[in-house]
TORLUMNU-560518 format. One line per 8 residues: number of its first residue (from 1); for each residue x, y, z of C-alpha. Coordinates in steps of 0.2 Angstrom, whole numbers, plus 5000, padded with zeros to 4 digits. Layout:
<fizas>
NUM> X,Y,Z; ... $
</fizas>
This chain:
<fizas>
1> 5101,5484,4786; 5100,5470,4776; 5083,5464,4769; 5084,5449,4756; 5071,5439,4750; 5075,5422,4743; 5071,5402,4741; 5079,5392,4753 $
9> 5080,5372,4753; 5088,5361,4765; 5094,5342,4764; 5099,5330,4775; 5117,5320,4766; 5129,5310,4773; 5149,5313,4773; 5151,5304,4756 $
17> 5138,5313,4748; 5144,5330,4755; 5162,5326,4746; 5155,5321,4731; 5145,5338,4731; 5161,5348,4736; 5170,5342,4722; 5156,5344,4708 $
25> 5153,5362,4714; 5170,5367,4716; 5170,5367,4697; 5156,5379,4694; 5155,5389,4710; 5168,5400,4722; 5172,5395,4739; 5166,5407,4752 $
33> 5181,5419,4757; 5178,5413,4774; 5178,5395,4772; 5199,5393,4775; 5204,5375,4774; 5190,5368,4785; 5176,5381,4785; 5170,5392,4796 $
41> 5160,5393,4813; 5142,5398,4815; 5135,5402,4832; 5116,5408,4835; 5106,5413,4850; 5087,5411,4845; 5074,5421,4855; 5056,5415,4857 $
49> 5040,5418,4866; 5037,5412,4883; 5027,5399,4876; 5039,5394,4863; 5027,5400,4849; 5040,5400,4835; 5045,5383,4839; 5028,5376,4838 $
57> 5022,5386,4823; 5039,5377,4815; 5035,5359,4822; 5017,5362,4818; 5021,5367,4799; 5013,5384,4799; 5016,5391,4782; 5018,5408,4789 $
65> 5031,5409,4803; 5046,5418,4809; 5063,5416,4818; 5074,5429,4828; 5091,5426,4830; 5107,5434,4835; 5121,5427,4825; 5140,5429,4826 $
73> 5154,5419,4816; 5166,5416,4830; 5168,5420,4850; 5181,5435,4846; 5168,5443,4833; 5168,5463,4836; 5149,5464,4831; 5133,5453,4829 $
81> 5119,5452,4817; 5101,5453,4824; 5091,5443,4812; 5072,5440,4808; 5068,5428,4796; 5049,5426,4789; 5045,5412,4780; 5029,5411,4768 $
89> 5026,5396,4757; 5045,5391,4748; 5051,5410,4750; 5062,5417,4765; 5063,5435,4769; 5078,5440,4780; 5081,5457,4788; 5095,5460,4799 $
97> 5104,5474,4807; 5122,5475,4812; 5125,5477,4833; 5141,5480,4841; 5146,5469,4857; 5138,5481,4869; 5121,5480,4861; 5122,5462,4857 $
105> 5125,5460,4878; 5111,5469,4881; 5101,5457,4869; 5107,5441,4878; 5101,5450,4894; 5083,5453,4887; 5085,5472,4888; 5080,5479,4869 $
113> 5077,5496,4875; 5092,5501,4865; 5084,5498,4849; 5073,5514,4852; 5087,5523,4850; 5092,5516,4834; 5088,5527,4817; 5083,5512,4807 $
121> 5065,5508,4805; 5068,5489,4807; 5076,5492,4826; 5059,5502,4831; 5048,5488,4825; 5059,5474,4832; 5058,5482,4848; 5040,5483,4848 $
129> 5037,5466,4841; 5050,5457,4854; 5043,5466,4868; 5024,5465,4865; 5027,5447,4862; 5039,5444,4876; 5053,5437,4866; 5067,5429,4879 $
137> 5084,5420,4874; 5081,5402,4873; 5094,5393,4864; 5113,5394,4856; 5115,5384,4841; 5133,5381,4834; 5139,5372,4820; 5154,5371,4806 $
145> 5148,5377,4789; 5158,5378,4772; 5149,5387,4759; 5151,5389,4739; 5143,5405,4730; 5141,5412,4713; 5134,5428,4707; 5121,5420,4697 $
153> 5104,5423,4707; 5115,5427,4722; 5115,5409,4725; 5125,5400,4740; 5126,5381,4745; 5132,5377,4761; 5137,5360,4770; 5132,5363,4789 $
161> 5138,5348,4802; 5143,5345,4820; 5126,5352,4826; 5128,5357,4845; 5118,5368,4856; 5114,5374,4874; 5099,5378,4883; 5107,5384,4899 $
169> 5120,5397,4893; 5116,5411,4881; 5133,5420,4879; 5137,5419,4862; 5153,5428,4865; 5158,5415,4877; 5176,5404,4873; 5171,5391,4884 $
177> 5154,5388,4880; 5148,5371,4887; 5137,5364,4871; 5130,5347,4870; 5130,5338,4852; 5113,5338,4844; 5117,5327,4829; 5132,5314,4825 $
185> 5146,5322,4815; 5141,5311,4799; 5125,5320,4797; 5127,5335,4785; 5113,5348,4782; 5114,5354,4764; 5106,5371,4761; 5103,5378,4743 $
193> 5099,5398,4744; 5093,5407,4728; 5086,5422,4722; 5073,5420,4707; 5077,5403,4700; 5090,5390,4703; 5101,5388,4686; 5100,5372,4677 $
201> 5118,5367,4678; 5116,5368,4696; 5100,5358,4696; 5109,5345,4687; 5123,5344,4699; 5111,5342,4714; 5102,5329,4706; 5118,5318,4708 $
209> 5117,5320,4726; 5107,5306,4737; 5098,5318,4749; 5082,5318,4759; 5073,5335,4762; 5075,5341,4781; 5059,5343,4790; 5064,5353,4806 $
217> 5075,5368,4807; 5091,5369,4817; 5083,5378,4830; 5070,5365,4831; 5084,5351,4833; 5093,5359,4847; 5078,5360,4859; 5078,5343,4860 $
225> 5081,5342,4879; 5067,5354,4886; 5055,5347,4872; 5061,5330,4871; 5044,5320,4864; 5040,5334,4852; 5052,5331,4839 $
</fizas>
């Protein structure tokens, strides 16, 4: 089980700003080993209550809120991460379990009973939480990510683009998932994640970037069809 608490800040930037920041950060930070030449794919299935409580609390700006997702890095992934992210103020706590494909398939079908058979306390807690609050799969969110890392305070800076989604199919292992574009490819989300504090040399580089703090999560942006008028 993974349990991490850190600060996460998101910004909207353009392609030119992304290229400049990659050049600057590449001097001080290491590229993620999964990047390759063009980055890597991130695909998540988000769960929410029957009345979309997590979505509404995010849109309304509640200080304490959570989101639950099943995440893979490509349709051929052998495992999936079941994650709960809890936000309080500027801090994010992320707890996660590694599921095999069979367990992930049961999550996609809305069957959480296998969690009671797992030994981790988080698994049993998630079973109760998901069942009592009637969580169900709601939306697949997919994008392309390029990441930089440094051991200093477990810092990661990521660039996400080509955001796409589906509210009609929930199979995160599908190699032919029909996804609709949520944002134009020139819109990039830069995420800055760190534990403790952000080192000054990185703050100085980020100050060179023309950026706007992102207000909505990718999940909220992706619910554009069923929630039109609430964005």
